[in-house]
PATORMI-161778 format. One record per residue (C-alpha): residue number from 1; residue in three letters; y, z, x. Coordinates in Angstrom, 3 decimals. Example, Ala and Ser with C-alpha at 12.3 -4.5 7.8 and 13.67 -1.06 7.14 Angstrom:
BEGIN
{1 'ala' {-4.500 7.800 12.300}}
{2 'ser' {-1.060 7.140 13.670}}
END
This chain:
BEGIN
{1 'unk' {84.510 108.761 71.418}}
{2 'unk' {87.939 110.423 70.842}}
{3 'unk' {87.880 108.898 67.457}}
{4 'unk' {84.594 110.087 66.382}}
{5 'unk' {85.614 113.856 68.015}}
{6 'unk' {88.663 113.861 65.769}}
{7 'unk' {86.555 113.210 62.622}}
{8 'unk' {85.441 116.955 62.719}}
{9 'unk' {81.845 115.917 61.562}}
{10 'unk' {79.782 118.489 60.168}}
{11 'unk' {76.770 117.710 62.165}}
{12 'unk' {76.335 117.378 65.649}}
{13 'unk' {76.992 114.121 67.421}}
{14 'unk' {74.767 113.229 70.314}}
{15 'unk' {75.106 109.633 72.256}}
{16 'unk' {71.732 108.048 72.549}}
{17 'unk' {72.545 105.987 75.710}}
{18 'unk' {76.085 106.288 76.991}}
{19 'unk' {75.464 105.378 80.626}}
{20 'unk' {72.980 102.754 82.309}}
{21 'unk' {72.189 103.978 86.004}}
{22 'unk' {70.979 100.619 87.268}}
{23 'unk' {71.651 100.008 91.097}}
{24 'unk' {74.997 100.701 92.046}}
{25 'unk' {76.467 102.269 88.739}}
{26 'unk' {77.233 105.072 86.603}}
{27 'unk' {80.937 104.187 86.347}}
{28 'unk' {83.489 106.495 84.372}}
{29 'unk' {81.112 109.074 83.285}}
{30 'unk' {83.522 111.745 84.071}}
{31 'unk' {85.787 110.633 81.091}}
{32 'unk' {82.833 110.944 78.921}}
{33 'unk' {82.170 114.337 79.880}}
{34 'unk' {85.700 115.039 79.354}}
{35 'unk' {85.840 114.318 75.651}}
{36 'unk' {82.280 116.034 75.100}}
{37 'unk' {84.113 119.158 76.527}}
{38 'unk' {87.141 118.664 74.375}}
{39 'unk' {85.594 118.413 70.819}}
{40 'unk' {83.033 121.006 69.885}}
{41 'unk' {81.217 118.296 67.770}}
{42 'unk' {80.489 116.077 70.584}}
{43 'unk' {77.367 117.622 72.215}}
{44 'unk' {76.564 115.097 75.026}}
{45 'unk' {74.262 112.169 75.346}}
{46 'unk' {71.375 110.627 77.289}}
{47 'unk' {71.980 108.717 80.876}}
{48 'unk' {69.316 105.725 80.984}}
{49 'unk' {67.238 107.020 82.958}}
{50 'unk' {66.550 109.652 85.423}}
{51 'unk' {64.363 107.896 87.837}}
{52 'unk' {64.074 104.368 88.895}}
{53 'unk' {60.382 103.290 88.076}}
{54 'unk' {59.747 101.216 91.008}}
{55 'unk' {56.305 101.257 92.983}}
{56 'unk' {55.912 101.692 96.333}}
{57 'unk' {54.600 98.127 98.177}}
{58 'unk' {54.170 96.889 101.524}}
{59 'unk' {55.040 92.872 102.092}}
{60 'unk' {51.267 92.636 103.058}}
{61 'unk' {50.710 93.383 99.253}}
{62 'unk' {49.412 96.753 99.460}}
{63 'unk' {50.326 99.550 97.042}}
{64 'unk' {48.828 102.943 95.534}}
{65 'unk' {45.856 104.244 97.500}}
{66 'unk' {45.951 101.590 99.942}}
{67 'unk' {48.970 102.939 101.376}}
{68 'unk' {47.972 105.859 103.644}}
{69 'unk' {51.137 107.663 104.907}}
{70 'unk' {52.973 107.554 101.348}}
{71 'unk' {55.800 110.150 102.665}}
{72 'unk' {56.432 107.422 105.441}}
{73 'unk' {56.262 104.461 102.889}}
{74 'unk' {58.852 106.084 100.927}}
{75 'unk' {61.225 106.809 103.820}}
{76 'unk' {60.880 103.143 104.959}}
{77 'unk' {61.853 102.322 101.216}}
{78 'unk' {65.406 103.799 101.885}}
{79 'unk' {65.912 101.006 104.667}}
{80 'unk' {66.780 97.485 104.480}}
{81 'unk' {64.647 95.043 106.504}}
{82 'unk' {61.810 97.660 106.007}}
{83 'unk' {58.211 95.756 105.359}}
{84 'unk' {58.046 98.855 102.423}}
{85 'unk' {59.891 98.290 99.318}}
{86 'unk' {60.180 99.571 95.874}}
{87 'unk' {58.597 96.631 93.779}}
{88 'unk' {59.647 95.839 90.207}}
{89 'unk' {58.736 93.317 87.626}}
{90 'unk' {57.668 90.055 88.937}}
{91 'unk' {56.443 91.533 92.116}}
{92 'unk' {52.765 91.691 91.135}}
{93 'unk' {52.563 88.204 89.644}}
{94 'unk' {53.134 89.872 86.460}}
{95 'unk' {54.454 87.578 83.560}}
{96 'unk' {56.409 88.029 81.202}}
{97 'unk' {58.366 90.881 83.002}}
{98 'unk' {61.990 92.118 83.082}}
{99 'unk' {62.506 92.034 86.424}}
{100 'unk' {64.372 95.101 87.957}}
{101 'unk' {65.303 96.326 84.543}}
{102 'unk' {63.087 99.274 85.501}}
{103 'unk' {65.390 100.072 88.189}}
{104 'unk' {67.729 102.148 86.257}}
{105 'unk' {67.616 105.625 87.666}}
{106 'unk' {70.315 108.480 88.758}}
{107 'unk' {67.512 108.872 91.543}}
{108 'unk' {65.736 106.667 93.694}}
{109 'unk' {61.990 105.995 92.965}}
{110 'unk' {60.814 108.592 95.280}}
{111 'unk' {63.318 111.009 93.605}}
{112 'unk' {65.525 111.025 96.717}}
{113 'unk' {69.206 111.052 95.635}}
{114 'unk' {71.867 108.378 95.624}}
{115 'unk' {75.660 108.522 95.165}}
{116 'unk' {75.020 108.179 91.351}}
{117 'unk' {73.257 111.674 91.599}}
{118 'unk' {76.204 113.288 93.231}}
{119 'unk' {78.337 111.838 90.575}}
{120 'unk' {76.300 113.251 87.667}}
{121 'unk' {75.826 116.485 89.071}}
{122 'unk' {79.802 116.711 89.459}}
{123 'unk' {80.282 115.883 86.077}}
{124 'unk' {77.942 117.988 84.713}}
{125 'unk' {78.370 121.500 86.677}}
{126 'unk' {78.829 124.631 84.585}}
{127 'unk' {82.040 125.815 86.258}}
{128 'unk' {85.073 124.237 85.803}}
{129 'unk' {88.556 125.107 87.782}}
{130 'unk' {91.994 124.513 86.442}}
{131 'unk' {95.177 124.673 88.505}}
{132 'unk' {97.697 126.743 86.988}}
{133 'unk' {100.242 126.950 89.586}}
{134 'unk' {100.231 125.052 92.897}}
{135 'unk' {103.197 127.169 94.321}}
{136 'unk' {101.702 130.446 93.508}}
{137 'unk' {97.855 129.604 94.241}}
{138 'unk' {96.680 130.551 90.568}}
{139 'unk' {93.563 128.719 89.151}}
{140 'unk' {91.554 129.131 86.109}}
{141 'unk' {88.021 129.565 86.216}}
{142 'unk' {85.864 128.975 83.123}}
{143 'unk' {81.939 129.937 83.083}}
{144 'unk' {80.048 127.428 81.031}}
{145 'unk' {76.888 128.912 81.352}}
{146 'unk' {75.183 130.571 78.271}}
{147 'unk' {73.357 133.510 80.495}}
{148 'unk' {74.325 133.409 83.987}}
{149 'unk' {77.456 135.480 85.246}}
{150 'unk' {79.265 134.428 87.982}}
{151 'unk' {79.192 137.378 90.319}}
{152 'unk' {75.810 134.927 91.064}}
{153 'unk' {77.862 132.813 93.079}}
{154 'unk' {80.274 133.068 96.447}}
{155 'unk' {83.546 131.436 95.814}}
{156 'unk' {85.242 129.975 98.734}}
{157 'unk' {88.375 127.838 98.884}}
{158 'unk' {90.469 125.818 101.414}}
{159 'unk' {93.421 123.535 102.166}}
{160 'unk' {93.576 120.357 103.828}}
{161 'unk' {96.459 119.346 105.460}}
{162 'unk' {96.254 115.388 105.984}}
{163 'unk' {92.745 115.900 105.933}}
{164 'unk' {92.050 118.674 108.411}}
{165 'unk' {91.458 122.410 107.154}}
{166 'unk' {94.303 124.557 107.854}}
{167 'unk' {93.695 127.526 105.494}}
{168 'unk' {90.475 129.069 104.207}}
{169 'unk' {89.686 132.005 101.535}}
{170 'unk' {87.364 133.752 99.214}}
{171 'unk' {87.258 134.854 95.551}}
{172 'unk' {85.508 137.599 93.826}}
{173 'unk' {84.589 136.296 90.433}}
{174 'unk' {82.317 137.824 87.816}}
{175 'unk' {82.651 136.249 84.695}}
{176 'unk' {80.150 136.586 81.754}}
{177 'unk' {78.974 133.591 80.015}}
{178 'unk' {81.514 131.630 78.354}}
{179 'unk' {84.358 133.579 79.786}}
{180 'unk' {87.539 132.223 81.562}}
{181 'unk' {90.121 134.015 83.654}}
{182 'unk' {92.817 133.248 86.246}}
{183 'unk' {92.637 134.278 89.936}}
{184 'unk' {95.377 134.451 92.551}}
{185 'unk' {94.419 132.787 95.968}}
{186 'unk' {95.778 135.078 98.993}}
{187 'unk' {97.596 133.571 101.730}}
{188 'unk' {98.274 130.292 99.777}}
{189 'unk' {100.945 128.526 102.114}}
{190 'unk' {101.175 124.977 103.010}}
{191 'unk' {103.581 122.387 104.409}}
{192 'unk' {105.188 120.092 101.995}}
{193 'unk' {105.781 117.362 104.319}}
{194 'unk' {102.030 116.658 104.698}}
{195 'unk' {99.167 115.429 102.094}}
{196 'unk' {98.145 118.959 100.667}}
{197 'unk' {94.467 119.118 99.128}}
{198 'unk' {93.135 122.404 97.509}}
{199 'unk' {89.286 122.471 97.024}}
{200 'unk' {87.479 125.295 95.857}}
{201 'unk' {83.592 125.696 95.416}}
{202 'unk' {81.114 127.956 94.025}}
{203 'unk' {77.713 128.583 96.453}}
{204 'unk' {74.528 130.475 95.342}}
{205 'unk' {74.072 133.864 96.996}}
{206 'unk' {70.620 134.325 97.259}}
{207 'unk' {67.495 131.994 97.678}}
{208 'unk' {65.646 131.121 94.203}}
{209 'unk' {62.818 129.460 92.917}}
{210 'unk' {64.770 125.912 93.022}}
{211 'unk' {67.397 126.438 95.626}}
{212 'unk' {68.198 128.045 98.593}}
{213 'unk' {71.304 130.056 99.436}}
{214 'unk' {74.402 128.421 100.215}}
{215 'unk' {73.808 125.780 97.767}}
{216 'unk' {77.154 124.328 96.197}}
{217 'unk' {76.690 124.453 92.155}}
{218 'unk' {80.375 123.413 91.548}}
{219 'unk' {83.518 122.181 93.105}}
{220 'unk' {86.892 121.246 92.226}}
{221 'unk' {89.763 119.437 94.503}}
{222 'unk' {93.465 119.340 93.363}}
{223 'unk' {96.158 117.035 95.063}}
{224 'unk' {99.030 119.529 95.582}}
{225 'unk' {101.320 117.557 98.060}}
{226 'unk' {101.040 113.682 97.618}}
{227 'unk' {100.502 111.585 100.618}}
{228 'unk' {102.760 109.180 102.253}}
{229 'unk' {101.730 105.960 102.762}}
{230 'unk' {104.858 104.827 104.589}}
{231 'unk' {103.668 103.033 108.057}}
{232 'unk' {105.374 104.237 111.114}}
{233 'unk' {108.446 102.455 112.595}}
{234 'unk' {107.239 100.216 115.601}}
{235 'unk' {108.938 100.763 118.959}}
{236 'unk' {107.188 98.094 121.058}}
{237 'unk' {108.786 97.145 124.651}}
{238 'unk' {105.494 95.176 125.659}}
{239 'unk' {105.763 91.427 126.056}}
{240 'unk' {103.592 88.512 124.426}}
{241 'unk' {102.695 85.240 125.601}}
{242 'unk' {101.512 82.329 123.528}}
{243 'unk' {99.323 79.473 124.579}}
{244 'unk' {97.987 76.281 122.290}}
{245 'unk' {95.121 74.463 123.002}}
{246 'unk' {94.530 72.085 119.727}}
{247 'unk' {93.595 74.217 117.072}}
{248 'unk' {93.234 77.114 119.382}}
{249 'unk' {96.188 79.451 119.376}}
{250 'unk' {95.649 82.342 122.049}}
{251 'unk' {98.161 85.101 121.957}}
{252 'unk' {98.186 87.651 125.102}}
{253 'unk' {99.577 91.111 124.550}}
{254 'unk' {98.940 94.167 126.604}}
{255 'unk' {95.562 94.519 128.090}}
{256 'unk' {94.314 92.083 125.871}}
{257 'unk' {94.292 89.020 123.635}}
{258 'unk' {93.303 87.482 120.360}}
{259 'unk' {92.234 83.611 119.354}}
{260 'unk' {93.648 82.024 115.959}}
{261 'unk' {92.265 78.850 114.787}}
{262 'unk' {94.850 76.782 112.807}}
{263 'unk' {91.710 74.935 111.126}}
{264 'unk' {90.436 77.928 109.737}}
{265 'unk' {93.628 79.995 109.214}}
{266 'unk' {92.112 83.135 110.624}}
{267 'unk' {91.589 85.286 113.894}}
{268 'unk' {88.392 84.258 115.509}}
{269 'unk' {88.070 86.621 118.513}}
{270 'unk' {90.104 89.809 119.878}}
{271 'unk' {89.277 91.134 123.347}}
{272 'unk' {90.789 94.588 124.327}}
{273 'unk' {90.167 96.319 128.008}}
{274 'unk' {87.597 93.518 128.346}}
{275 'unk' {85.666 94.307 125.316}}
{276 'unk' {85.324 92.205 122.467}}
{277 'unk' {86.138 93.779 119.234}}
{278 'unk' {86.537 90.977 116.696}}
{279 'unk' {83.832 88.637 117.020}}
{280 'unk' {83.594 85.601 115.131}}
{281 'unk' {86.004 85.681 111.503}}
{282 'unk' {88.404 87.123 109.648}}
{283 'unk' {88.118 85.898 106.156}}
{284 'unk' {89.885 86.554 102.775}}
{285 'unk' {87.477 87.791 100.366}}
{286 'unk' {87.753 87.648 96.587}}
{287 'unk' {83.704 88.243 95.790}}
{288 'unk' {81.351 90.999 95.992}}
{289 'unk' {77.360 91.006 96.183}}
{290 'unk' {77.357 91.374 92.546}}
{291 'unk' {75.923 94.391 91.229}}
{292 'unk' {73.531 94.376 88.247}}
{293 'unk' {76.720 95.786 85.990}}
{294 'unk' {78.627 92.626 86.912}}
{295 'unk' {76.248 90.472 84.758}}
{296 'unk' {78.282 91.229 81.428}}
{297 'unk' {79.192 88.032 80.060}}
{298 'unk' {82.759 88.805 78.819}}
{299 'unk' {83.354 89.726 82.560}}
{300 'unk' {81.053 87.379 84.721}}
{301 'unk' {81.845 84.324 82.978}}
{302 'unk' {85.275 84.466 84.080}}
{303 'unk' {84.523 84.874 87.711}}
{304 'unk' {81.743 82.153 87.417}}
{305 'unk' {84.361 79.742 85.865}}
{306 'unk' {86.240 79.957 89.429}}
{307 'unk' {82.758 80.230 91.236}}
{308 'unk' {84.081 82.971 93.562}}
{309 'unk' {81.141 82.894 95.876}}
{310 'unk' {81.858 79.220 96.874}}
{311 'unk' {85.311 79.010 97.167}}
{312 'unk' {86.532 76.334 99.481}}
{313 'unk' {89.370 76.772 102.059}}
{314 'unk' {92.180 74.492 102.347}}
{315 'unk' {94.889 75.530 105.371}}
{316 'unk' {98.017 74.258 103.967}}
{317 'unk' {100.359 75.392 106.618}}
{318 'unk' {100.438 77.149 109.938}}
{319 'unk' {103.939 78.235 111.393}}
{320 'unk' {104.247 80.059 114.698}}
{321 'unk' {106.999 81.933 115.985}}
{322 'unk' {107.548 84.194 118.959}}
{323 'unk' {109.976 86.690 120.439}}
{324 'unk' {109.739 88.582 123.671}}
{325 'unk' {107.839 91.412 121.983}}
{326 'unk' {105.914 90.012 118.947}}
{327 'unk' {104.333 86.490 117.573}}
{328 'unk' {104.708 85.610 114.113}}
{329 'unk' {101.995 83.412 112.262}}
{330 'unk' {102.738 82.253 108.917}}
{331 'unk' {99.567 80.897 107.006}}
{332 'unk' {99.783 79.310 103.516}}
{333 'unk' {95.754 78.421 102.071}}
{334 'unk' {94.510 77.396 98.676}}
{335 'unk' {90.973 78.755 97.776}}
{336 'unk' {89.143 76.734 95.160}}
{337 'unk' {85.440 75.947 94.624}}
{338 'unk' {84.544 71.893 94.474}}
{339 'unk' {85.172 70.390 91.125}}
{340 'unk' {87.321 73.611 90.030}}
{341 'unk' {91.046 73.396 88.991}}
{342 'unk' {91.239 77.159 89.391}}
{343 'unk' {91.464 79.399 92.219}}
{344 'unk' {93.970 81.286 94.425}}
{345 'unk' {96.884 80.399 96.707}}
{346 'unk' {97.847 82.993 99.393}}
{347 'unk' {100.169 83.470 102.330}}
{348 'unk' {99.714 85.576 105.142}}
{349 'unk' {102.224 86.784 107.571}}
{350 'unk' {100.586 88.036 110.920}}
{351 'unk' {102.624 89.626 113.449}}
{352 'unk' {101.155 90.620 116.738}}
{353 'unk' {103.166 93.061 118.599}}
{354 'unk' {102.740 93.311 122.617}}
{355 'unk' {101.216 96.705 122.523}}
{356 'unk' {98.317 95.481 120.659}}
{357 'unk' {99.453 96.365 116.905}}
{358 'unk' {98.912 93.898 114.274}}
{359 'unk' {100.451 93.950 110.919}}
{360 'unk' {99.027 91.849 108.181}}
{361 'unk' {100.965 91.020 105.029}}
{362 'unk' {99.304 89.227 102.231}}
{363 'unk' {100.304 87.605 98.938}}
{364 'unk' {97.917 86.702 96.537}}
{365 'unk' {98.795 84.103 93.492}}
{366 'unk' {96.008 83.059 90.736}}
{367 'unk' {96.057 78.835 90.501}}
{368 'unk' {95.190 77.446 87.224}}
{369 'unk' {94.203 78.721 83.843}}
{370 'unk' {91.510 81.058 82.400}}
{371 'unk' {92.767 83.897 84.791}}
{372 'unk' {90.158 86.694 84.746}}
{373 'unk' {91.461 90.104 83.107}}
{374 'unk' {89.902 91.888 86.326}}
{375 'unk' {88.045 90.809 89.730}}
{376 'unk' {85.589 92.248 92.049}}
{377 'unk' {87.725 92.450 95.132}}
{378 'unk' {90.747 91.528 97.221}}
{379 'unk' {90.642 92.001 101.057}}
{380 'unk' {89.154 90.900 104.199}}
{381 'unk' {85.612 90.405 105.468}}
{382 'unk' {85.586 90.716 109.331}}
{383 'unk' {83.210 90.227 111.883}}
{384 'unk' {83.209 92.845 114.606}}
{385 'unk' {81.346 93.105 118.029}}
{386 'unk' {77.802 94.329 117.148}}
{387 'unk' {78.681 97.203 119.838}}
{388 'unk' {81.200 98.670 117.132}}
{389 'unk' {78.864 100.494 114.973}}
{390 'unk' {80.319 104.117 114.272}}
{391 'unk' {83.225 105.134 111.978}}
{392 'unk' {85.552 107.861 111.317}}
{393 'unk' {87.692 107.802 108.101}}
{394 'unk' {90.241 110.365 106.044}}
{395 'unk' {89.099 109.578 102.349}}
{396 'unk' {86.774 110.212 99.648}}
{397 'unk' {83.202 111.192 101.297}}
{398 'unk' {80.737 111.492 102.703}}
{399 'unk' {78.851 109.149 100.087}}
{400 'unk' {80.139 106.041 98.519}}
{401 'unk' {82.587 105.899 95.841}}
{402 'unk' {84.591 103.505 93.921}}
{403 'unk' {87.601 103.718 91.507}}
{404 'unk' {85.799 104.694 88.703}}
{405 'unk' {83.073 106.701 90.392}}
{406 'unk' {84.776 108.826 92.669}}
{407 'unk' {85.200 112.315 91.246}}
{408 'unk' {81.768 113.425 93.041}}
{409 'unk' {82.912 112.656 96.628}}
{410 'unk' {85.535 115.102 98.089}}
{411 'unk' {88.515 113.847 100.108}}
{412 'unk' {88.301 114.590 103.958}}
{413 'unk' {87.510 113.476 107.530}}
{414 'unk' {83.960 112.181 107.855}}
{415 'unk' {82.202 110.064 110.435}}
{416 'unk' {79.156 107.682 109.936}}
{417 'unk' {77.381 105.005 111.961}}
{418 'unk' {76.854 101.794 110.368}}
{419 'unk' {73.322 102.318 109.165}}
{420 'unk' {74.299 105.875 107.232}}
{421 'unk' {76.871 103.710 105.209}}
{422 'unk' {74.475 101.330 103.397}}
{423 'unk' {72.620 102.699 100.234}}
{424 'unk' {69.619 100.552 99.912}}
{425 'unk' {69.061 99.956 96.088}}
{426 'unk' {65.974 97.925 94.992}}
{427 'unk' {67.935 94.512 94.688}}
{428 'unk' {70.477 94.093 97.065}}
{429 'unk' {73.843 94.335 95.933}}
{430 'unk' {77.622 95.729 96.692}}
{431 'unk' {77.123 99.059 98.194}}
{432 'unk' {78.590 101.850 100.482}}
{433 'unk' {82.108 101.355 99.656}}
{434 'unk' {84.778 104.259 100.558}}
{435 'unk' {87.737 104.727 98.461}}
{436 'unk' {91.094 106.266 98.618}}
{437 'unk' {91.048 105.943 102.417}}
{438 'unk' {94.227 106.806 104.227}}
{439 'unk' {92.974 105.524 107.606}}
{440 'unk' {89.956 104.768 109.168}}
{441 'unk' {88.715 104.104 112.958}}
{442 'unk' {85.672 102.004 113.962}}
{443 'unk' {84.314 101.979 117.639}}
{444 'unk' {81.593 101.879 120.078}}
{445 'unk' {79.669 104.504 121.892}}
{446 'unk' {82.483 104.708 124.242}}
{447 'unk' {84.964 105.413 121.257}}
{448 'unk' {86.799 102.548 122.287}}
{449 'unk' {87.918 100.595 118.883}}
{450 'unk' {91.027 100.396 116.424}}
{451 'unk' {92.583 102.219 113.355}}
{452 'unk' {93.409 100.715 110.211}}
{453 'unk' {95.845 101.739 107.564}}
{454 'unk' {97.604 100.684 104.591}}
{455 'unk' {101.078 100.777 102.492}}
{456 'unk' {98.432 101.996 99.874}}
{457 'unk' {95.029 103.677 100.005}}
{458 'unk' {92.333 101.387 101.423}}
{459 'unk' {88.715 100.775 100.513}}
{460 'unk' {86.271 99.642 103.410}}
{461 'unk' {82.563 99.175 103.524}}
{462 'unk' {80.682 98.944 107.029}}
{463 'unk' {77.398 97.221 107.532}}
{464 'unk' {74.948 94.673 108.971}}
{465 'unk' {74.863 92.274 106.152}}
{466 'unk' {77.375 89.297 104.983}}
{467 'unk' {78.351 89.597 101.323}}
{468 'unk' {76.460 86.070 101.147}}
{469 'unk' {73.421 87.848 102.590}}
{470 'unk' {73.403 90.834 100.010}}
{471 'unk' {74.158 88.387 96.967}}
{472 'unk' {71.341 85.868 98.057}}
{473 'unk' {68.428 88.492 98.477}}
{474 'unk' {66.095 90.153 95.691}}
{475 'unk' {64.628 92.571 97.738}}
{476 'unk' {65.930 94.505 100.905}}
{477 'unk' {62.959 93.109 103.262}}
{478 'unk' {64.860 89.885 102.859}}
{479 'unk' {67.884 91.052 104.709}}
{480 'unk' {68.110 90.442 108.485}}
{481 'unk' {70.687 91.933 110.666}}
{482 'unk' {73.348 89.621 112.548}}
{483 'unk' {74.481 89.331 115.908}}
{484 'unk' {77.626 91.033 114.535}}
{485 'unk' {78.713 93.924 112.490}}
{486 'unk' {80.351 93.263 109.012}}
{487 'unk' {83.555 95.349 108.152}}
{488 'unk' {85.099 94.881 104.647}}
{489 'unk' {88.573 95.951 104.164}}
{490 'unk' {89.559 96.084 100.476}}
{491 'unk' {93.089 96.461 99.092}}
{492 'unk' {91.545 96.628 95.654}}
{493 'unk' {87.887 96.823 94.560}}
{494 'unk' {86.483 96.339 91.302}}
{495 'unk' {85.102 99.151 88.841}}
{496 'unk' {81.548 99.769 88.425}}
{497 'unk' {81.115 100.504 84.887}}
{498 'unk' {78.124 100.437 82.717}}
{499 'unk' {77.614 96.574 82.117}}
{500 'unk' {73.896 96.163 82.679}}
{501 'unk' {73.418 97.559 79.552}}
{502 'unk' {76.539 98.892 78.022}}
{503 'unk' {80.413 98.140 77.783}}
{504 'unk' {82.424 96.899 80.880}}
{505 'unk' {84.720 99.331 82.898}}
{506 'unk' {87.624 100.957 81.331}}
{507 'unk' {90.852 99.023 80.923}}
{508 'unk' {92.613 101.431 83.409}}
{509 'unk' {89.951 100.500 86.206}}
{510 'unk' {90.779 96.704 85.861}}
{511 'unk' {91.548 94.987 89.122}}
{512 'unk' {94.416 92.329 88.558}}
{513 'unk' {94.998 91.463 92.168}}
{514 'unk' {97.040 88.222 91.605}}
{515 'unk' {100.790 87.879 92.016}}
{516 'unk' {100.551 91.026 94.263}}
{517 'unk' {101.485 91.951 97.907}}
{518 'unk' {99.252 93.813 100.374}}
{519 'unk' {99.967 94.750 103.743}}
{520 'unk' {97.295 96.012 106.257}}
{521 'unk' {98.036 97.731 109.894}}
{522 'unk' {95.418 97.407 112.683}}
{523 'unk' {96.223 99.545 115.621}}
{524 'unk' {94.547 98.343 118.771}}
{525 'unk' {96.949 100.248 121.010}}
{526 'unk' {94.707 103.133 122.298}}
{527 'unk' {91.174 102.699 122.047}}
{528 'unk' {90.051 106.137 123.096}}
{529 'unk' {90.169 107.130 119.677}}
END
């Protein structure tokens, strides 16, 4: 698009279909819009398409006028495990068909919004903001409307300090169509030793035929002071003890203990203050439940050559050391599918401190030939007690975001229960990821739980279903909740792109997870979070 823009064509250039909104998608739309705005000859393009074209159906086969309460049915379609679902090609015994290739909307089949909707709205907004001077608080505001004066909106701004609002203000803005001007944010002061984010938004002043007053029509955020991901120095005086019984290693720490299985090379249980926290597994994860865009052969074929969803684990060595205040567990593993020579080797160093802090250092190396140019993820899939169903995090939110679809979500501190994280696409797939996470807490109704942090921003997803369940299901009613909650913590999670009917993700969003080191800290010290 840059090349075409620089050609200075005498006629306007319109892209027919530059994004394909099938399933969990609409990656890198902001980059397209930035180029549209940069070159006058590029007048935009079309997203395929506005709405999912599913038909509301019950598992008993009823649809159309046989469904008596259609609004209730639509609400149920937004939930996994429901008896109502949005049917697509083949669900009526119709042949030939295109399967779910009709489910490619920016909004759901009932016109309810999705994280894709929020991203498109943000990219298409008609008011833009530019940070002119971060020290003086100077902001340039541009009116992209053709008729509307910006005095129709209220402009508000706020400063976040490590996610908390510490300063707010307002602006009186009156700009005619196509005008821009620079404005000064009064009392613009901040602490330079904290992560500082400036957020500014424009809201409707009054009710109209299409929206109520207070509706946000445009917003932007700017990083004023970068975050520090340096983990705090550990000052632990609590003692640890260790007991081995065959393959089971039990490490006792202050008011709790964990069990580690040498055969599987993972933590299998953690109990703190007599409450189960980790319940059944702590596996390394390389595969995601494939999204519709993952079908692009140039990318998918490299993953299938490894058979990511069927990697077999071999624990090559486990070494255990202990001093008074901590236990070290070093594990070396190989991850290969049966009959394959390529895969991964990993080394993990788990340090358990007497006060209930756990540090994990992970190194990943590729094994064999045919290394993919990008990967879907690297991280851990953890089985938690089913009672741990609540979360609070500092990062992008409140909805789901990915490395190439996160401009529609804002930095902040958010809370959601496990059901609120789930996005119920017509075909189950990877969903609900939270990106740019500085820290996250997971806890039960009594606020008992733990905190995670990394040396870099993390990703996480929190749900009732394993990656395998999501990958195997073709409809949401096939999903069944487990007797545990699933937490995926990803050091890196692959981009979305537009590969269901378009290009693979942009190169700058590739996830090369190999020959790298990662660090995760899990804090079980104070459960009252």
